[in-house]
N, C-alpha and C positions, 0 to 999 in steps of 0.2 A: 308582037307585043312594041308598044310605044316606048318612045326614049325614055321619058319620065315614068318612073315607076314609084308612084305614092303608097303611103299608108293604105291598109284596109282594117274597116273599122266595122265590127260585125255586132248590131245589137238583137239579140233574141230574147223570147220568154213565151209563156202562155199567153193565147188568144186573152185579151184584157186585161192586161198587166201595165200597160202604158207604156210600150216600146216605141209605138209609133208617134206617140205625144213627144217624148224625149229625141227621137230621131229629129220630127220637124224643128223642135228648139235647137237642136244642135246645126242644122243646117241653115237655117236663119242666123247663126253667129259668123259672119263673113269673115273674119280673123282663121277660122279653122280650115278654110278652102277646103270644103266638103261637098262631094257630087252624090247624089243620090242615084243608088243603082236600082234599076226598075228592074222587078222580078218579073218572070215570065210564068204564065198560069193557065192550066187547059179547063179552068171553071168558068163561070160564066161571070160576068159583072153584076157587083151589087150596088144597089142605090144610085147613085152618080159617080160611080167610077168609070173613068176616061181611059182607053184604049194608048198606050205610050206615056200616061202619065202616072198614073197608079198601078200599072200592070201591063206588060205585054199579055194580052188576050189570043191564046195560041189552040186549036181544037186540037184534041186527044191524038188524031192521027198524027199531026204535025209536029207536035211535042216529041213522042215516040221515033219518028224520023230523024228528029234534031239530037234526041241521045243518040241514037246509031251514027249520027254522022259526028258526035264529039263536039258538039256546040257548045257545051254546058262545062262551066268552072264547077257548080255542082248542081244536082237534082235529087227529088224525092218526093214519091206519091205520098204525100201528107196525110190523105184522105181517100177511100175508096175512089179511083178513077179520077181523083183531082192532084195532078202533079204540079209541083211548082220547081222553079230555078234559077239560077244565074247565067246569063247567056255571057260567052267570051267577050263578043263584041260589046256587050254593056261594060264592063272593066275597062276595053279598050277606049270606049268613047270618053270616059270620064277622066282617065289618065292622059287623053290625047288632049283634053280640054285644060290639063295642069294641074288637076286636083286630086285631091285623095276620095277614095272613094267610102262610103257609109251605107250600110247593109241593114235593113229590118226585116229577118228572115225568121223561118221557123227553126228552132234549136240545132235538130240533125243537120240542116243545111250549114248553120253557123258552126258548126264544130268541123264539117267538113272544109271548110275554108280554113279554119285554123290550122286544120293539119296539111293542107296544100301548102300553105303559104305561112308558118309558124314565126318566120324573121318578120313579117310586115303587118302582121295581122293582131290588133287588140280586140279579141272576145270577151264581150260583156253580156252577163245574163240579169234581164229585169224580173224580179220577184215579185209576185203581189203580195199583199198584204196577208191573205188569208183566202181559203176558196170560197167562201161567202161572198167576199168582195171581189170576187173574178165573176162568181155566178150573176150580182147585182150590176157589174159594169157589162156584161154580155147581154143581160137582158134589157139594160138602158140605149144599148146601141139600136135594139127594134130592127135587125137586119137579116134575122136569122130565127129558125122554127125551135121550138121545145127541146125537139130531138135533135138537131144541130148543136144547141149548148150543151146538152148534155152531153154529147159525144167529143166537144173542146174540154168539157171539163174534165171527162176521165184522160183526156190526152194529158192536159195538165199536170197530172200527178207524176206518169212518166218523165214529162219534161224537167220538173221539178226536181226529178232524181239525178238530172244529166248537171245541174247548175255546176256542183264541184269542178267540173270538167272546163269551166271558162274560166279565165284568166281574172274577170272579178263579177261580183255579183253586187247590184244595185237593188236596195230594199225600197221597193215604190210605196211608204206609208204616207210619206208626205212628199208632193210633186216638185215642192219649190227646193227640196232637199235633195231629191232624187235628179234634177236639172244641174244643179251646182255641181253636184257628184259626177254626172256624166260629164260636163266640161272639164272639169278639172282631170278628169282620166283621160281624156281625148289631148288635150293639152300638153301632160306629161308623156304620153308616148309621140306626139310629132317631135319632141325635144330629143327624141332617144337617136 
């Protein structure tokens, strides 16, 4: 591991809750000194996603080999045959640059990081206003089929039940308020 051991900031939520918007905002705040952890996935790229920028796209057999090699900080089969995970080399890359790591990952993966590194991790759950708003946001994306949206909504209720296991919950009813709350949480944790 790198000499610099920064803090870890986990942002997790059901799809469509606004966590990616919050994470992008935090990354734009230079004073926070954050580096984005690019997750690895076995799924195909969507829309304009770019390998090495949005995700590391790894085919399923390579992903499974990396699991066997213990190459991940955490990993999860989020949907059937769709694996997601955080490569140890990714955390190393960000720490080597002298930055703290920020994650935009699924709920189970976020809790695994918190459990593995409890002293240096702030785990934040981003809660959508309600299920109807979640459905509206997912449909507005226009990146997935109706069946995929139904699958994500079903998963969201399970994920919402895990929210109390996080250090903080941001209720994303008003984006400006949620962004300010996220900034305040990160700044306070950096001072610890």
